[in-house]
N, C-alpha and C positions, 0 to 999 in steps of 0.2 A: 944092390944097397947092401953095404957092409954091415955087419952088427959093431956098435962102438964098443962092445965088451970083449967079444971073442974073434971078431974080423971075419966071421962066416959071412957068405955072401947069399945065404938062402933064409928066407924070413916069411912070415904070412902077415896079413894086415887083419888085425883083430876089431879095430874100428876106425871109421873114416867119418868125417863131418867137415861141412863148409865152415868158414872162419872169416873175419874182416869182411862182413857184409857178403859173401859168396865170391871174394876176389883170392881165396885161398882155400886149401884143403888140408885139414889137420889128419894125419893117420897114425894110429897107435898100430906098433908092429910087435912081433914076437919072434924071437932067433928060433929057427928050427933046430939049432944044434945046442945052446946053453940055456934056452927058454927065457932069457932076459928080455924084458919089454922096453922098447925106446920110441920116442915120437919123432915123426918126420913131418915138415910143411912143404906143401907143393904151391907155386905160385906161378902166374902167368908171365913169362919173360917179356919184360917191357921193352920196347923199342926205346934207343937212348934219344931222349928228348932234347932239344936246343932251346934256348930261351934267346930271344933278340931283345937285347937292351935298347935303352932309348938313344944312345950313341951309335946305334947299327952294330955293336960288337955282339958276339955270339959266345955263349957259354953253355955248359952242360946244366940241365935242369937239377937243382939240390934242394931236396924238401926240407933239409936243416936249415936253410936260409929262411924260409917260410916260416917255420917253427919259430927260429930266432926271434924274426920281426913280429910275429905274434905275441910272442911272450914279453917282449919289450913293451907292446901297448897294453897288455893285461898285467903289467907290474901293479902289485897291490890292488887288485881288482878280483872280485870274486869269481875268478875264471878258473876251472881245474885244468889239470894237465889233461884229464880225458876229454873234456872239451875242446882244448887245443888240438889234440890228436885228430879228434873227429872232423873238425874244420879242416886240417891239413889233408886228412883222407879225402874230404870231399872235394877239395881243391884239386888234389892229385888226380882223382877219378874223372873229374870234369875235363882236366887237360888230356888225361889219356883218350877220353871218349871223342876228342875232336879228330882223332886218327891223323894227326899231322906230325911230322918230324920236327917242326918249329913252332914256337907259339911266342907271341910277344910279352915282355915283362909288363906291360900296361894291361893286358888282359889279366894276367895272373894278379897284379895288385888291386884292379876293380873287383875280382872275386873275393881276395883277403878282406877288402872294405865291406863288401856284401855279406861276408860271414860275421865279421866283426859287429857290424851295425845291429844284425839279428840278434848277437849274443851279449853284447856290452857296448851301451852307446858312449861311454867315456873311453873305452878301449878304441872304438871306430874313431872317435875325434883325435885321439892322439896318433893313431897311424895315420889318418887323413892329413894332419897337419904336418907329418913329415913327408909323406908319399905326394901329397901335391904341392909341396914346398909354399906354403902360405908366406906372401911377401909382407904381410902387416896384419894388424888386428882387424881390419875391416874385412878382408878375404876370410879370417877366421871366423868372425860374428856371422858372415853371409852363410857360411856354411852350416853354423849352428841352427841360424834361422830356417835354412831350407829343411834340415833334419826335423826341426819342431814342426813344421807345417804339415808333414807326413804322418 
């Protein structure tokens, strides 16, 4: 690991601690030449995950698409960016735990709805109305009735 200040290749680890719920390690390092300190992060190299869409096309898993969809559903709702990140982290971790190279978009969509339902019911209904493609108000009202029963 080269020092970002002097490019010397020898350094020592001063502090090491887990971050992101144990999915990464933060290391504080000190250069043995110039004594400057810098931080590095160590992550598990994830296998490229492919999402199988409803039309059977495949594309690479993109966490930003999930963030975008959740942000749209949570627009003008009391849901913080930290909560959104936590939801996406949970979804991504669940997908990685499947230990598969491919996952269906339906599985991801259902997980998003589960997280939204637990966080904000209005955001859940917004997302569900787009995700499930309600044809009319009757389907929308049925979903509301089902939600209120639970």
